[in-house]
C-alpha positions, 0 to 999 in steps of 0.5 A, a space after each residue: 292223878 291223870 295219867 296220859 298213855 300214848 299209843 299207835 307209834 311205829 315203823 312206816 314208810 315215807 308217805 305212809 300215815 299213822 294215827 297216835 292216840 293219847 288216852 287219859 287214865 285215872 280221871 277226867 281231863 278237865 284242864 285248859 289244853 292237850 296236845 302233842 310235842 315231838 323230839 327228833 333224834 339229837 334235837 329238842 322237843 318241839 310243839 306238834 299240835 294242841 287242841 283247847 279243851 273248852 272249845 275244841 279249837 285247835 293249833 298245828 305248827 305251820 311246818 305240819 299244817 295239811 299233814 297232821 291233824 289233832 283231835 279228840 273224843 271227849 267220851 273216850 278222854 282221848 286225844 288222837 294225832 293223824 299223821 298223813 304223807 309221812 317224811 323221814 324227818 317226821 322220825 321222832 318220839 311223840 309225847 302227849 302232854 296236859 296242861 291245866 291252865 296253859 301256863 305249865 305242862 303238868 301231865 306228860 305221856 311216856 312218849 311213843 316212837 315214830 320212825 319213817 324210812 325212806 
């Protein structure tokens, strides 16, 4: 059973950067896609970025293009989210997910808190 473990969250000042990591353990992820959602305080979860496992192609939410970038290291079975020029509105719990077919999100990490101070 694959488990996803996020790391790299924390407190950063506006304009700063963070890199989140999501490591898959308990097996090699060989599904359709992995990616990141986030949930700001009092709001619903929203898709941040996706990386398609077979091709390496990516999707980023329009509002985050140019600031956030998803990448992967196949050898480490790890997905990253590089976040630059962070804004207070980026404050959220960031969740890693894995999807076997693209139709459902079978795997979730527990989340990592990102707080951006103004």
